[in-house]
C-alpha positions in Angstrom: -92.0 45.9 3.4 -90.4 45.4 6.7 -86.9 46.9 7.2 -84.1 45.6 9.3 -80.5 46.8 9.9 -78.2 43.8 10.6 -75.3 44.2 12.9 -74.2 40.7 11.7 -74.8 39.2 8.4 -75.5 35.9 10.1 -78.9 37.4 11.2 -80.0 36.1 7.8 -79.2 32.7 6.4 -76.6 32.1 3.7 -79.3 30.5 1.5 -81.6 33.5 1.7 -78.8 36.0 1.0 -77.2 34.1 -1.8 -80.6 33.6 -3.5 -80.7 37.4 -4.2 -79.9 38.6 -7.7 -76.2 39.6 -7.9 -75.1 37.6 -4.9 -73.2 35.1 -7.1 -70.3 37.6 -7.4 -67.9 36.1 -4.9 -67.4 39.3 -2.9 -71.2 39.6 -2.4 -71.8 36.1 -1.2 -72.8 35.6 2.4 -69.7 33.4 3.0 -67.3 36.2 2.0 -69.0 38.9 4.0 -69.4 36.6 7.0 -65.7 35.6 6.9 -64.8 39.3 7.1 -66.9 39.6 10.3 -66.0 36.2 11.8 -62.3 36.9 11.5 -62.4 40.5 12.8 -61.4 42.2 9.5 -64.5 44.4 10.0 -66.4 45.2 13.2 -64.8 45.8 16.6 -62.1 48.4 16.3 -61.6 48.2 12.5 -63.7 51.3 11.8 -66.1 49.2 9.6 -69.3 48.5 11.6 -71.7 46.2 9.7 -75.1 47.8 9.2 -76.5 45.7 6.3 -80.0 46.9 5.2 -82.6 44.3 4.4 -86.2 44.4 3.3 -88.7 41.6 3.9 -92.3 40.9 2.9 -95.1 40.4 5.5 -94.3 36.7 5.7 -90.6 37.4 6.6 -89.2 36.4 3.2 -86.1 38.3 2.2 -86.9 40.6 -0.7 -83.8 42.8 -0.9 -80.5 43.6 0.8 -77.8 46.3 0.6 -74.3 45.7 2.1 -73.7 48.7 4.4 -71.1 49.8 6.8 -70.9 52.7 9.2 -67.3 54.0 8.7 -65.1 56.0 11.1 -62.4 56.6 8.4 -61.9 56.3 4.6 -59.3 53.5 4.5 -59.8 50.4 2.4 -62.4 51.9 0.1 -60.3 52.8 -3.1 -62.6 55.7 -3.8 -60.8 58.6 -2.2 -62.7 61.2 -0.2 -60.0 62.2 2.2 -60.0 65.8 0.9 -63.7 66.0 1.5 -63.2 64.9 5.1 -60.5 67.5 5.6 -62.7 70.3 4.2 -65.5 69.3 6.6 -63.0 69.6 9.5 -61.8 73.0 8.4 -65.4 74.1 8.3 -66.0 72.9 11.8 -68.2 70.0 10.7 -68.0 66.3 11.4 -67.5 63.9 8.4 -67.3 60.7 10.3 -69.1 58.5 10.8 -70.4 58.1 7.3 -72.4 55.2 5.6 -70.7 53.1 2.9 -72.3 50.5 0.6 -69.5 48.4 -0.9 -67.2 45.5 -0.2 -64.4 46.2 2.3 -61.0 46.3 0.8 -62.3 45.3 -2.7 -62.4 47.7 -5.6 -64.4 45.4 -7.8 -67.6 46.5 -9.7 -70.8 44.6 -8.8 -74.4 44.9 -7.7 -75.1 46.9 -4.5 -78.9 46.7 -4.6 -79.6 42.9 -4.3 -83.1 41.8 -4.9 -85.0 38.5 -5.0 -86.5 37.3 -8.3 -89.6 39.5 -8.5 -91.8 41.0 -11.2 -91.3 44.4 -9.6 -87.5 44.3 -9.0 -86.9 47.8 -10.2 -89.4 49.3 -7.7 -87.9 47.3 -4.9 -84.4 48.5 -5.7 -85.7 52.1 -5.6 -87.3 51.4 -2.3 -84.1 49.9 -0.9 -82.1 52.9 -1.9 -84.7 55.2 -0.4 -84.6 53.4 2.9 -80.8 53.6 3.0 -81.0 57.4 2.5 -83.6 57.6 5.3 -81.4 55.5 7.6 -78.4 57.9 6.9 -80.6 60.9 7.8 -82.1 59.3 10.9 -78.6 58.5 12.2 -77.4 62.0 11.4 -74.6 60.7 9.2 -72.7 63.1 7.0 -73.1 61.1 3.8 -73.9 57.8 2.0 -71.3 56.4 -0.5 -72.1 53.6 -2.9 -68.8 52.2 -4.2 -68.2 50.4 -7.5 -71.9 49.8 -8.4 -72.8 48.5 -11.8 -73.1 51.2 -14.4 -76.7 50.1 -15.2 -77.8 51.4 -11.8 -76.2 54.8 -11.9 -79.3 56.5 -13.2 -81.2 55.2 -10.2 -78.7 56.7 -7.9 -78.7 60.0 -9.7 -82.5 60.0 -9.7 -82.5 59.9 -5.9 -80.0 62.8 -5.6 -76.7 61.0 -5.4 -73.7 62.6 -7.2 -71.9 60.3 -9.6 -68.2 59.9 -9.7 -66.2 58.3 -12.4 -62.8 56.7 -12.3 -60.7 54.4 -14.5 -59.3 50.9 -14.1 -57.6 48.6 -16.6 -59.5 45.4 -17.6 -58.7 42.6 -20.0 -61.4 41.2 -22.3 -61.4 37.8 -23.9 -62.1 38.1 -27.6 -62.4 34.4 -28.2 -58.7 33.7 -28.0 -57.8 30.0 -28.6 -54.7 30.2 -26.3 -52.2 32.6 -24.9 -50.1 32.7 -28.1 -53.2 33.5 -30.2 -53.8 36.4 -27.8 -50.3 37.7 -28.4 -50.8 37.4 -32.1 -53.1 40.4 -31.8 -50.3 42.6 -30.4 -48.1 44.8 -32.5 -44.7 43.2 -33.3 -42.8 45.3 -30.8 -45.2 44.6 -27.9 -45.5 40.9 -28.7 -41.7 40.6 -28.6 -41.6 42.4 -25.3 -44.2 40.1 -23.7 -42.4 37.0 -25.0 -39.1 38.2 -23.6 -40.6 38.8 -20.2 -42.0 35.3 -20.1 -38.8 33.8 -21.4 -36.7 35.4 -18.7 -38.6 33.5 -16.0 -38.5 30.2 -17.9 -34.7 30.5 -18.3 -34.5 31.3 -14.5 -36.1 28.0 -13.8 -39.3 29.5 -12.3 -42.4 27.3 -12.8 -46.1 28.2 -12.2 -49.1 26.2 -11.1 -52.7 27.1 -10.5 -54.6 26.0 -7.4 -58.2 26.3 -6.3 -58.8 27.3 -2.7 -59.7 23.8 -1.7 -56.5 22.4 -3.0 -54.3 24.4 -0.5 -53.5 23.0 2.9 -53.0 25.2 6.0 -49.2 25.1 5.8 -49.2 26.4 2.2 -51.8 29.0 3.1 -49.4 30.2 5.8 -46.7 30.6 3.1 -49.0 32.3 0.7 -50.3 34.7 3.3 -46.8 35.5 4.3 -46.1 36.7 0.7 -49.3 38.8 0.8 -48.6 40.3 4.2 -45.0 41.2 3.3 -46.2 43.2 0.3 -48.3 45.4 2.6 -45.6 45.7 5.3 -42.9 46.7 2.8 -45.1 49.6 1.7 -45.7 50.7 5.4 -49.2 49.3 5.8 -50.8 46.6 7.9 -52.7 44.0 5.9 -56.4 44.5 5.9 -57.1 40.8 5.9 -55.7 38.1 8.2 -54.8 34.4 7.7 -58.0 33.3 9.4 -60.1 35.1 6.7 -58.4 33.1 3.9 -58.6 29.8 5.8 -62.3 30.3 6.4 -63.0 31.4 2.9 -61.0 28.5 1.4 -63.2 26.1 3.4 -66.6 27.8 2.7 -66.0 29.1 -0.9 -63.2 26.9 -2.2 -64.3 27.1 -5.9 -64.2 31.0 -5.8 -60.5 31.2 -4.9 -57.8 30.9 -7.6 -54.1 31.1 -6.5 -51.3 31.4 -9.0 -48.2 29.9 -7.4 -44.6 30.4 -8.5 -42.0 27.8 -7.6 -38.2 27.8 -7.8 -36.4 24.6 -7.2 -39.8 23.1 -6.2 -40.3 25.7 -3.4 -43.0 28.4 -3.4 -41.5 31.8 -4.0 -44.5 33.9 -5.0 -48.2 33.8 -5.1 -51.1 35.9 -6.6 -54.5 35.4 -4.9 -57.5 35.9 -7.2 -61.2 35.3 -7.0 -63.5 34.2 -9.8 -67.2 34.3 -10.8 -68.8 32.4 -13.7 -67.3 34.8 -16.2 -64.7 37.1 -14.5 -61.4 36.7 -12.7 -60.5 39.3 -10.1 -56.9 39.8 -9.2 -56.5 40.9 -5.6 -53.3 40.2 -3.7 -49.8 39.1 -4.4 -46.3 38.8 -2.8 -42.9 37.2 -3.2 -39.7 36.6 -1.3 -37.4 36.6 -4.4 -36.4 39.2 -7.0 -36.9 37.7 -10.4 -37.1 40.1 -13.3 -40.8 40.4 -14.6 -42.1 38.0 -12.0 -44.9 40.5 -11.0 -46.1 40.8 -14.6 -46.1 37.1 -15.1 -47.9 36.0 -12.0 -50.3 38.9 -11.6 -51.2 39.4 -15.3 -50.0 36.8 -17.8 -50.9 33.8 -15.7 -54.4 35.3 -15.0 -55.0 36.0 -18.7 -53.9 32.4 -19.5 -56.3 31.1 -16.9 -59.2 33.1 -18.4 -58.5 31.8 -21.9 -58.2 28.1 -20.7 -61.4 28.4 -18.6 -63.5 30.5 -20.9 -63.8 33.5 -18.6 -64.6 36.7 -20.4 -63.0 39.4 -18.3 -60.0 39.9 -16.0 -60.1 42.8 -13.4 -56.6 42.9 -11.8 -57.4 45.7 -9.3 -56.8 49.5 -9.2 -54.1 51.7 -10.8 -51.1 50.5 -12.7 -50.6 51.9 -16.2 -48.0 49.2 -16.8 -51.0 46.9 -17.3 -51.8 48.6 -20.6 -48.8 47.3 -22.5 -49.7 43.8 -21.4 -53.2 43.7 -22.9 -55.4 45.6 -20.4 -57.6 48.4 -21.6 -59.2 51.4 -19.8 -62.6 50.8 -18.2 -64.8 53.2 -16.2 -65.7 52.5 -12.7 -68.4 54.4 -10.7 -69.4 55.5 -7.3 -72.4 57.5 -6.1 -72.4 59.9 -3.2 -75.2 61.5 -1.1 -73.9 64.5 0.9 -76.2 65.7 3.7 -74.9 69.3 3.9 -76.3 71.2 0.9 -73.3 73.6 0.7 -70.8 70.7 0.5 -73.1 68.8 -1.9 -73.0 71.7 -4.3 -69.2 72.2 -4.0 -68.5 68.4 -4.4 -70.8 68.2 -7.3 -68.9 71.0 -9.2 -65.6 69.2 -8.4 -66.9 65.9 -9.7 -67.8 67.5 -13.0 -64.3 68.7 -13.5 -62.8 65.5 -12.3 -65.0 63.5 -14.6 -63.9 65.4 -17.6 -60.3 64.8 -16.7 -60.9 61.0 -16.3 -62.6 60.9 -19.7 -59.6 62.5 -21.3 -57.2 60.3 -19.4 -59.0 57.1 -20.6 -59.0 58.3 -24.2 -55.2 59.1 -23.9 -54.4 55.7 -22.5 -56.4 54.0 -25.2 -53.9 55.3 -27.7 -51.3 53.1 -26.1 -52.9 49.7 -26.0 -50.7 47.0 -27.6 -53.2 45.7 -30.1 -52.7 46.0 -33.8 -56.3 47.0 -34.2 -57.5 48.8 -31.1 -61.0 47.9 -30.0 -62.1 50.7 -27.6 -64.3 49.6 -24.7 -67.9 50.6 -25.0 -67.8 52.8 -21.9 -64.8 54.8 -23.2 -66.2 55.0 -26.8 -69.5 56.3 -25.6 -68.1 59.0 -23.4 
C-alpha cells in the first residue's frame, strides 16, 4: 500500500473520500473538512495543520484515510490534556507539536479509521493506525491522540499501545416515541410537569419556533444566525472557532446535513441552534440569542431537537459536551472515548496510571447521574450498564 500525507484534503476527490466507510457522518465528509480548510478555520496560523494520512493500492485507488492534524496547542479538542503539556514543560520537554486524529472543534463520536469496502478491512485499519504511529515517530512528535473514536475500535488502539481514556456525555435515545407528548409520558409526574411548564412559558411569551435545513437559509439570515453564535463565544471571553464563510460554504455543499432551530418573537429571529444530522443521529453544536426569555436555551437546544428526532425517525441526539442540566430533560449518560500514544516511556507510564484513576471516577460519576434521569422506569445505557 502506498502512503500519502495530505496537506490539503482537496488532494483527493470528494467522491473518493466520501466512498470510504464511515464518511457519511457529516463531520467526516470531504465537504465539511474542506470547508474548514477553505475558510481558514484550520491551517495557516490556527495551530491546526492538516496532515491527513491516506493509503492507496498499486493502481492509486484510495483504500483508507485518517483525518490528522499537527497541533501547536490543545484548544478546540474537548479532550483536555493541558496538564500533560504543563508537566512536559516542567520536565524540560516539548509537548507541541503533537498529532491529533479527530474533527476540529467537534466533540462527536465517529469513525477515525476510514476504509473502502474491502474483504480485509480490519487488516487495513490496523495498517493505517500503524502508519500513523510511524509518522508520529518519524516527525519526532510527542504524541498521537485519537479523539472520540467509536467504541468498537478501542481494542485496536489498545492493541497497538495507545492508552484509552473515558469520559461522559449526555445523549438522548429514541424509544419509538410517537410524538413529544408520548415522550413526556415516560417521565415521572414531577419532571413531566416541569418540562411542560418550561415550554408553556415560551408559548405564553409569544415565542415561536421553526426548523430550517441549510439550503433554506439565505445569506442575510445566515448573518443573523452567525451573529447569535458568535455572541455566545464572545460573552464567554472566547473568539469563535468557525467563521461565517464556513457556514455559508457548508450550507451550499452539504445543505441536507444542517438543521437550524430558529426562534422568532414578533416574526423576528431572536435565537438559533445550529445542528447537524446523519441518517440516524442529530448533533447539537452551536446556539445563541439576543433576548432573555426564561427556558429559551432548554427549548431551542434540547426540546426542539428531541421533537425533530421523533418527527424524522432519528434514533439519537448528541447535544455536545458537559451540562448536567440535560439529564432532567431526558438525556442519559453515555461514555465517549479517546486513545493516546505517548512517545516518552516515563510520561506514558505516569499518564497510564492517571487514566486508570480517572476512568474509575468517570464510571462512578455516570452511575450516580443515572440515578437522576427523569424516566419512570430508568433504562440504563449499555455502555454504563456494562461498566
